[in-house]
C-alpha positions as CSV (number, residue, x, y, z in Angstrom):
1,M,-4.5,7.5,-33.2
2,K,-5.9,9.9,-35.8
3,I,-9.1,11.7,-34.9
4,A,-11.6,13.0,-37.5
5,I,-13.2,16.4,-36.7
6,L,-16.4,16.9,-38.5
7,A,-17.6,20.5,-38.7
8,T,-21.4,21.1,-39.0
9,G,-21.6,24.8,-38.2
10,G,-23.3,26.1,-35.1
11,T,-22.2,29.0,-33.0
12,F,-18.7,27.5,-33.0
13,D,-18.0,28.8,-36.5
14,K,-20.3,31.9,-36.7
15,E,-19.0,35.3,-37.8
16,Y,-20.5,38.6,-36.8
17,N,-21.6,41.2,-39.5
18,E,-20.8,44.5,-37.9
19,I,-23.1,46.4,-40.4
20,N,-26.4,44.6,-39.8
21,G,-25.6,42.7,-36.6
22,A,-26.4,39.3,-38.1
23,L,-24.4,36.1,-37.5
24,Y,-23.4,34.1,-40.5
25,F,-21.0,31.4,-41.7
26,K,-17.9,32.0,-43.8
27,K,-15.5,29.1,-43.0
28,T,-14.6,26.8,-40.1
29,H,-12.1,28.1,-37.5
30,L,-11.0,24.6,-36.5
31,Q,-7.5,24.8,-38.0
32,E,-6.9,28.2,-36.3
33,M,-8.2,26.9,-33.0
34,L,-6.0,23.8,-33.1
35,S,-3.0,25.9,-33.9
36,M,-3.8,28.4,-31.1
37,G,-4.3,25.5,-28.7
38,R,-0.9,24.0,-29.8
39,C,-2.7,20.7,-30.6
40,R,-0.2,17.9,-31.4
41,L,-2.8,15.2,-32.1
42,P,-3.0,13.9,-35.7
43,V,-6.4,15.1,-36.9
44,R,-8.3,15.3,-40.1
45,I,-10.9,18.1,-40.5
46,E,-13.9,17.7,-42.7
47,V,-16.6,20.3,-43.3
48,V,-19.9,18.4,-43.5
49,M,-22.1,21.5,-43.5
50,M,-22.2,25.0,-42.1
51,K,-25.6,25.3,-40.6
52,D,-27.3,26.7,-37.6
53,S,-28.5,23.7,-35.6
54,L,-32.0,25.2,-35.2
55,E,-32.3,24.8,-39.0
56,M,-31.1,21.2,-39.0
57,T,-33.4,18.6,-40.5
58,E,-33.5,14.8,-40.4
59,R,-31.8,14.9,-43.8
60,D,-29.0,16.9,-42.3
61,R,-28.6,14.4,-39.5
62,R,-28.5,11.6,-42.0
63,Q,-25.7,13.5,-43.8
64,I,-23.8,13.7,-40.5
65,L,-24.5,10.0,-39.9
66,N,-23.1,9.1,-43.3
67,A,-20.0,11.2,-42.7
68,C,-19.4,9.3,-39.5
69,R,-19.9,6.0,-41.2
70,G,-17.5,7.1,-44.0
71,C,-14.7,8.0,-41.6
72,E,-11.7,5.8,-41.7
73,E,-11.0,7.0,-38.1
74,S,-12.6,5.2,-35.2
75,R,-12.5,8.4,-33.0
76,I,-14.6,11.3,-34.2
77,V,-15.4,14.8,-32.8
78,I,-18.3,16.7,-34.3
79,T,-18.6,20.5,-33.8
80,H,-22.3,21.3,-33.7
81,G,-24.7,24.0,-32.6
82,T,-25.7,23.7,-29.0
83,D,-29.5,24.1,-29.5
84,T,-30.0,20.7,-31.1
85,M,-26.7,19.0,-30.4
86,V,-28.4,16.5,-28.0
87,D,-31.0,15.7,-30.7
88,T,-28.2,14.8,-33.2
89,A,-26.3,12.8,-30.6
90,R,-29.5,10.8,-29.9
91,F,-30.0,10.3,-33.6
92,L,-26.5,8.9,-34.0
93,E,-26.8,6.6,-31.0
94,G,-26.4,2.9,-31.9
95,K,-26.0,3.6,-35.6
96,V,-22.2,3.8,-35.9
97,P,-20.7,0.7,-34.2
98,G,-17.0,0.5,-33.5
99,K,-16.6,4.3,-33.2
100,T,-16.3,6.8,-30.4
101,I,-18.2,10.0,-31.4
102,V,-18.1,13.1,-29.2
103,L,-20.3,16.1,-30.1
104,T,-19.3,19.6,-28.8
105,G,-20.1,23.2,-29.5
106,A,-19.9,26.7,-28.1
107,M,-22.2,29.1,-26.5
108,V,-20.2,32.1,-27.8
109,P,-18.7,32.3,-31.4
110,Y,-15.0,31.7,-31.5
111,T,-14.5,35.0,-33.3
112,F,-15.8,36.9,-30.3
113,G,-12.6,36.2,-28.4
114,S,-14.4,35.2,-25.2
115,S,-15.7,31.9,-26.6
116,D,-15.9,28.7,-24.7
117,G,-15.3,26.9,-28.0
118,L,-11.5,26.4,-27.6
119,F,-11.9,24.8,-24.2
120,N,-14.8,22.6,-25.4
121,L,-12.9,21.5,-28.5
122,G,-9.9,20.5,-26.4
123,S,-12.1,18.7,-23.9
124,A,-13.9,16.8,-26.8
125,L,-10.6,15.8,-28.3
126,S,-9.4,14.4,-24.9
127,F,-12.7,12.6,-24.3
128,A,-12.6,11.1,-27.8
129,Q,-9.2,9.5,-27.0
130,V,-10.3,7.8,-23.8
131,L,-14.1,7.1,-23.9
132,P,-15.3,3.7,-25.1
133,E,-17.3,3.1,-28.3
134,G,-20.5,5.1,-28.4
135,V,-21.9,8.6,-28.7
136,F,-21.3,11.4,-26.2
137,V,-21.8,15.1,-25.7
138,A,-18.9,17.1,-24.3
139,M,-19.5,20.6,-22.9
140,N,-18.2,22.6,-20.0
141,G,-15.4,20.1,-19.3
142,R,-17.8,17.3,-18.8
143,F,-19.0,14.4,-20.9
144,F,-22.6,13.1,-21.0
145,H,-24.5,10.2,-22.5
146,P,-27.1,11.6,-25.0
147,R,-30.1,10.4,-23.1
148,Q,-28.8,11.9,-19.8
149,V,-28.1,15.5,-20.8
150,R,-30.0,18.6,-21.6
151,K,-29.1,22.2,-22.3
152,D,-30.0,24.5,-19.4
153,R,-30.8,27.6,-21.4
154,R,-31.3,29.8,-18.4
155,R,-27.7,29.1,-17.1
156,G,-26.1,28.6,-20.5
157,I,-24.6,25.2,-19.6
158,F,-25.2,21.5,-20.2
159,V,-26.4,19.5,-17.3
160,R,-27.0,15.8,-16.5
161,H,-30.6,14.8,-16.0
162,R,-32.7,11.7,-15.5
163,G,-33.5,10.2,-18.9
164,K,-36.9,8.9,-19.9
165,S,-35.8,5.4,-19.0
166,G,-35.4,6.5,-15.4
167,D,-31.6,6.5,-15.5
168,A,-30.1,8.7,-12.9
169,G,-27.3,9.7,-15.3
170,G,-23.9,8.7,-14.2
171,G,-20.5,8.1,-15.6
172,L,-19.4,5.1,-17.5
């Protein structure tokens, strides 16, 4: 089972400019992360965009949707900025039948050395192999349905919550 990994930017792939203190994008670190994690899964990496998720537009989300639809693989992991990852997951919901899509990200850039990105990537790859068709968010070792998750900015984690439909938010 080959898994497509679609990079869209976010903190996951940010670099730090030591001169002016700004964060910026240079390239994806996915291949390096997979090597460091000793990943033995067959994967294909595609850079869709390198963008801060706070700057994502509906056009960007359509580009991600088209990339998912264009994937030969039925299992897809999307690396994404955490600020609007849930928005993109909700946008993709129900639009890519026959595929399992797992969005993940990092609260700290991989290049900082203390990033949660490596763990989140490994978790997302594992979830992508076993979850049913649909769209999910994977952070902090847990997976969530897009309508039952939010980013708790105060604590810096993703948490399950009651969706607008009154769902209590559970597993499968």
